[in-house]
MARDORO-528308 format. One line per 2 residues: number of its first residue (from 1); their letters; for each residue y, x, z of N, C-alpha, C. Coordinates in Angstrom, 3 decimals, decimal comma, padded with zeros to 6 digits, always signed. Last residue first. Example, Ala and Ser with C-alpha at 12.3 -4.5 7.8 and 13.67 -1.06 7.14 Angstrom:
BEGIN
2> sa> -002,250 +012,850 +007,080 -001,060 +013,670 +007,140 +000,030 +012,900 +007,870 | -005,690 +013,190 +007,800 -004,500 +012,300 +007,800 -003,300 +013,200 +007,800
This chain:
BEGIN
125> kv> -019,140 -012,501 -012,296 -020,567 -012,225 -012,518 -021,241 -013,384 -013,170 | -016,548 -013,019 -011,567 -016,846 -012,977 -013,001 -018,313 -012,632 -013,304
123> lk> -016,468 -012,931 -008,773 -016,177 -014,194 -009,453 -016,578 -014,186 -010,926 | -016,923 -010,283 -008,138 -017,894 -011,287 -007,705 -017,702 -012,606 -008,460
121> nr> -014,611 -009,077 -009,189 -015,925 -008,705 -009,716 -017,002 -009,730 -009,342 | -012,659 -010,264 -007,540 -012,651 -010,490 -008,984 -014,033 -010,197 -009,582
119> li> -013,363 -009,125 -005,065 -013,437 -010,569 -005,275 -013,502 -010,893 -006,763 | -012,838 -006,415 -005,623 -014,189 -006,840 -005,262 -014,346 -008,344 -005,489
117> es> -010,047 -006,548 -006,094 -010,961 -006,082 -007,139 -012,399 -006,526 -006,864 | -008,994 -007,253 -003,644 -008,868 -008,198 -004,763 -009,840 -007,834 -005,877
115> tc> -011,242 -006,371 -001,009 -010,140 -006,058 -001,910 -010,129 -007,098 -003,031 | -012,045 -008,599 +001,721 -012,374 -007,708 +000,612 -011,115 -007,387 -000,183
113> ii> -013,583 -010,294 +004,273 -012,380 -009,544 +003,913 -012,777 -008,560 +002,830 | -014,809 -013,328 +005,112 -015,092 -012,173 +004,263 -013,755 -011,538 +003,885
111> le> -015,775 -014,968 +007,891 -014,575 -014,537 +007,185 -014,949 -013,283 +006,413 | -017,987 -017,531 +008,650 -017,832 -016,148 +008,195 -016,509 -015,982 +007,465
109> nk> -019,838 -019,527 +010,486 -018,417 -019,266 +010,279 -018,222 -017,792 +009,925 | -022,704 -019,219 +010,408 -022,022 -020,447 +009,979 -020,570 -020,170 +009,621
107> tg> -025,021 -016,905 +009,277 -023,804 -017,088 +010,053 -023,042 -018,289 +009,517 | -027,215 -016,315 +007,746 -027,177 -017,618 +008,386 -025,954 -017,862 +009,252
105> pp> -027,303 -012,821 +008,460 -027,688 -013,940 +007,598 -027,689 -015,253 +008,384 | -024,396 -011,422 +010,129 -025,843 -011,678 +010,054 -026,155 -012,863 +009,137
103> ar> -021,800 -010,115 +008,008 -022,223 -010,929 +009,138 -023,726 -011,155 +009,014 | -021,635 -006,781 +006,709 -021,836 -008,228 +006,546 -022,210 -008,874 +007,871
101> ik> -019,918 -004,288 +005,411 -020,319 -004,748 +006,731 -020,424 -006,263 +006,645 | -019,596 -001,812 +003,336 -020,142 -003,168 +003,280 -020,682 -003,501 +004,669
99> id> -017,390 +000,426 +001,735 -017,926 -000,108 +002,985 -018,424 -001,525 +002,752 | -016,607 +000,908 -000,855 -017,091 +002,027 -000,043 -017,846 +001,529 +001,187
97> gt> -016,238 -001,849 -001,408 -016,820 -000,952 -002,397 -017,410 +000,250 -001,685 | -015,464 -003,476 +000,620 -014,416 -002,723 -000,082 -014,953 -001,878 -001,223
95> ll> -015,930 -006,009 +002,753 -016,470 -005,516 +001,483 -015,351 -004,794 +000,738 | -016,763 -007,204 +005,885 -015,852 -006,328 +005,154 -016,558 -005,802 +003,916
93> sv> -016,773 -010,137 +007,960 -017,458 -009,213 +007,049 -016,399 -008,414 +006,300 | -016,818 -011,578 +011,104 -015,964 -010,987 +010,076 -016,792 -009,997 +009,275
91> eg> -017,766 -014,751 +012,495 -018,026 -013,341 +012,222 -017,122 -012,872 +011,098 | -017,019 -017,058 +015,126 -017,094 -016,652 +013,740 -017,326 -015,156 +013,646
89> rv> -015,351 -018,766 +017,284 -016,763 -018,605 +016,930 -016,844 -018,302 +015,445 | -012,756 -017,318 +019,057 -013,132 -017,983 +017,809 -014,597 -017,705 +017,521
87> gk> -011,447 -016,329 +021,294 -012,717 -017,020 +021,462 -013,151 -017,798 +020,233 | -009,235 -014,786 +021,076 -009,022 -016,230 +021,039 -010,318 -017,029 +021,209
85> kr> -010,329 -012,183 +021,132 -009,326 -012,594 +022,125 -009,178 -014,107 +022,215 | -012,080 -012,264 +018,890 -012,585 -011,977 +020,232 -011,618 -012,501 +021,297
83> fw> -010,305 -012,771 +016,777 -011,406 -013,694 +017,037 -011,914 -013,517 +018,457 | -008,707 -010,458 +017,001 -008,106 -011,769 +017,203 -009,188 -012,803 +017,508
81> ek> -010,585 -008,417 +016,384 -009,930 -008,441 +017,695 -009,353 -009,828 +017,991 | -011,209 -009,138 +013,741 -012,275 -009,010 +014,750 -011,673 -009,130 +016,143
79> fe> -008,644 -008,970 +012,585 -009,304 -010,269 +012,697 -010,442 -010,230 +013,708 | -008,156 -006,156 +012,807 -007,255 -007,137 +013,408 -007,933 -008,489 +013,603
77> ay> -010,255 -005,012 +011,321 -010,117 -004,705 +012,753 -009,252 -005,750 +013,455 | -009,636 -006,149 +008,807 -010,953 -006,333 +009,418 -010,860 -006,116 +010,926
75> kq> -007,110 -005,110 +008,323 -007,244 -006,550 +008,581 -008,596 -006,869 +009,195 | -007,819 -002,402 +007,882 -006,905 -002,763 +008,964 -007,063 -004,242 +009,328
73> ns> -009,436 -002,641 +005,595 -009,983 -002,065 +006,827 -009,137 -002,451 +008,033 | -007,517 -003,658 +003,811 -008,718 -004,442 +004,134 -009,334 -003,945 +005,442
71> la> -005,798 -001,477 +003,696 -005,317 -002,725 +004,283 -006,492 -003,640 +004,633 | -007,480 +000,371 +002,423 -006,923 +000,679 +003,744 -006,426 -000,589 +004,441
69> ki> -008,011 -000,825 -000,096 -009,062 -000,667 +000,904 -008,503 -000,449 +002,300 | -005,547 -003,203 -001,330 -006,096 -001,854 -001,169 -007,096 -001,789 -000,015
67> ps> -004,810 -005,906 -001,456 -004,780 -005,098 -002,680 -005,443 -003,727 -002,545 | -007,041 -008,323 +000,036 -005,893 -007,419 +000,113 -005,945 -006,498 -001,103
65> ty> -008,230 -011,582 +000,936 -008,168 -010,414 +000,053 -006,920 -009,596 +000,338 | -010,487 -013,457 +002,661 -009,154 -012,869 +002,790 -009,133 -011,633 +001,902
63> ia> -012,278 -016,426 +002,674 -012,129 -015,107 +002,058 -010,678 -014,685 +002,178 | -014,544 -018,343 +004,673 -013,188 -018,053 +004,216 -013,169 -016,646 +003,640
61> rq> -017,012 -020,966 +004,589 -016,608 -019,572 +004,752 -015,178 -019,433 +004,262 | -017,064 -024,173 +006,299 -016,975 -023,313 +005,113 -016,700 -021,862 +005,507
59> gr> -016,876 -026,218 +008,139 -018,187 -025,624 +007,889 -018,222 -024,732 +006,664 | -014,386 -027,043 +008,797 -015,049 -027,789 +007,721 -016,444 -027,247 +007,405
57> af> -013,660 -025,131 +010,607 -013,792 -026,509 +011,094 -014,510 -027,386 +010,064 | -013,402 -022,959 +008,843 -014,488 -022,966 +009,820 -014,732 -024,380 +010,340
55> aq> -011,056 -023,769 +007,521 -012,309 -023,589 +006,768 -013,504 -023,636 +007,719 | -009,271 -023,673 +009,679 -009,537 -024,954 +009,020 -010,832 -024,875 +008,210
53> li> -009,272 -020,933 +010,205 -009,743 -021,861 +011,242 -010,067 -023,232 +010,645 | -008,151 -020,067 +007,773 -009,493 -019,626 +008,168 -010,070 -020,586 +009,205
51> al> -005,594 -021,182 +007,901 -006,509 -021,588 +006,830 -007,956 -021,219 +007,176 | -004,553 -019,795 +010,102 -004,652 -021,255 +010,146 -005,639 -021,764 +009,093
49> la> -004,651 -017,176 +009,086 -005,414 -017,546 +010,281 -005,605 -019,054 +010,373 | -002,833 -017,390 +006,946 -004,242 -017,097 +006,686 -005,105 -017,490 +007,879
47> va> -000,485 -017,765 +008,378 -000,947 -018,827 +007,482 -002,430 -018,622 +007,190 | -000,398 -015,247 +009,581 -000,498 -016,444 +010,425 -000,989 -017,625 +009,601
45> tk> -000,043 -013,687 +007,323 -001,288 -013,552 +008,073 -001,480 -014,736 +009,005 | +002,563 -014,410 +006,516 +001,410 -014,757 +005,673 +000,096 -014,671 +006,445
43> gs> +005,065 -013,893 +007,720 +004,100 -014,768 +008,373 +002,903 -015,184 +007,544 | +006,779 -012,005 +006,706 +007,220 -013,399 +006,669 +006,205 -014,378 +007,253
41> gt> +006,185 -009,331 +006,375 +006,764 -009,754 +007,643 +007,175 -011,210 +007,702 | +006,844 -009,122 +002,921 +006,248 -008,520 +004,106 +006,970 -009,011 +005,352
39> pa> +007,433 -012,283 +001,201 +007,719 -010,887 +001,543 +006,976 -010,418 +002,797 | +004,697 -014,239 -000,148 +005,991 -014,122 +000,526 +006,206 -012,659 +000,887
37> ma> +002,428 -016,582 -001,181 +003,047 -015,301 -001,529 +004,436 -015,276 -000,913 | -000,490 -018,341 -000,972 +000,754 -018,040 -000,256 +001,237 -016,643 -000,628
35> ll> -002,063 -020,822 -002,376 -001,840 -019,410 -002,668 -000,489 -019,094 -002,069 | -004,280 -023,357 -001,581 -003,019 -022,716 -001,241 -003,061 -021,248 -001,646
33> dt> -005,566 -026,450 -002,924 -005,695 -025,037 -002,565 -004,317 -024,470 -002,293 | -006,549 -029,728 -002,026 -005,508 -028,836 -002,521 -005,785 -027,415 -002,050
31> dr> -008,109 -031,617 -000,783 -008,191 -031,511 -002,241 -007,151 -030,582 -002,853 | -007,615 -031,690 +001,954 -008,938 -031,266 +001,470 -008,969 -030,985 -000,024
29> sl> -004,870 -030,536 +003,660 -005,290 -031,388 +002,556 -006,598 -030,865 +001,977 | -004,215 -028,525 +005,408 -004,852 -029,726 +005,960 -005,355 -030,678 +004,881
27> iv> -002,886 -026,717 +003,768 -004,173 -026,340 +004,366 -004,925 -027,573 +004,854 | -000,484 -028,065 +003,299 -001,430 -027,847 +002,194 -002,818 -027,539 +002,740
25> kl> +000,632 -027,964 +005,853 +000,450 -029,264 +005,189 -000,562 -029,150 +004,046 | +000,805 -025,192 +006,219 -000,161 -025,956 +007,006 -000,408 -027,334 +006,389
23> sr> +002,972 -024,558 +004,579 +001,635 -024,079 +004,216 +000,565 -024,884 +004,945 | +005,009 -025,695 +006,057 +004,748 -026,191 +004,699 +003,367 -025,763 +004,222
21> qq> +004,761 -024,092 +008,366 +004,556 -025,539 +008,447 +004,255 -026,128 +007,069 | +005,420 -021,568 +007,347 +004,084 -021,790 +007,882 +003,776 -023,281 +008,015
19> fd> +008,089 -022,019 +006,629 +007,121 -021,552 +005,626 +005,700 -021,843 +006,086 | +009,162 -022,707 +009,210 +009,153 -023,664 +008,110 +008,137 -023,288 +007,032
17> di> +006,992 -021,291 +011,818 +008,264 -021,516 +011,125 +008,088 -022,478 +009,941 | +005,385 -022,128 +014,896 +005,305 -021,710 +013,494 +006,595 -022,108 +012,783
15> py> +006,021 -020,832 +018,116 +006,231 -021,925 +017,159 +006,155 -021,421 +015,716 | +003,218 -018,950 +019,447 +004,650 -019,104 +019,178 +004,821 -020,242 +018,188
13> gm> +000,533 -018,819 +019,516 +001,245 -018,323 +020,695 +002,758 -018,351 +020,527 | -001,275 -019,767 +017,692 -000,507 -018,577 +017,340 +000,202 -017,981 +018,558
11> vg> -002,300 -021,978 +019,064 -003,205 -020,939 +018,555 -002,442 -019,642 +018,306 | +000,035 -023,450 +019,564 -000,796 -022,963 +020,660 -001,715 -021,835 +020,246
9> na> +000,892 -023,989 +016,958 +001,775 -023,263 +017,874 +000,970 -022,676 +019,028 | -001,301 -025,517 +016,101 -001,019 -024,220 +015,474 -000,116 -023,379 +016,366
7> ie> -000,941 -027,771 +017,704 -002,167 -026,972 +017,848 -001,936 -025,578 +017,278 | +001,499 -028,622 +016,636 +001,409 -028,272 +018,053 +000,174 -027,410 +018,324
5> ca> +000,722 -029,168 +014,011 +001,723 -028,121 +014,270 +001,666 -027,676 +015,721 | -001,015 -031,305 +014,474 -001,540 -030,067 +013,887 -000,573 -028,906 +014,118
3> eg> +000,804 -033,206 +015,372 -000,230 -032,718 +016,290 -000,812 -031,400 +015,782 | +002,272 -033,619 +013,021 +002,928 -033,076 +014,211 +001,935 -032,503 +015,207
1> f> +000,440 -034,889 +011,347 +000,858 -033,522 +011,044 +001,502 -032,855 +012,261
């Protein structure tokens, strides 16, 4: 686990805090899911980045939800930029109802950003 924290510190560019370390323990476990809820500014996006990278390492897609379209659009731009800056091999898709930007077919590492409503609708089909 210590090595994973060191890697996370390098990826993030700063030492991850206790909340993020506890989340990372769950992320590293193959048989456990993580639902991270915390106040604004507490590091949830950093936890999401770590989970996304772990999903990609496992050959899986990742889904990032937000409550409103404007935040989904903002996170789409942020993740695209972060992937580019960090050299992450992956594509970012955006699904908000109004906008549908998908990664090319066959993309191995895909982050799907969508509103909670869109995810719910896809899950109950």
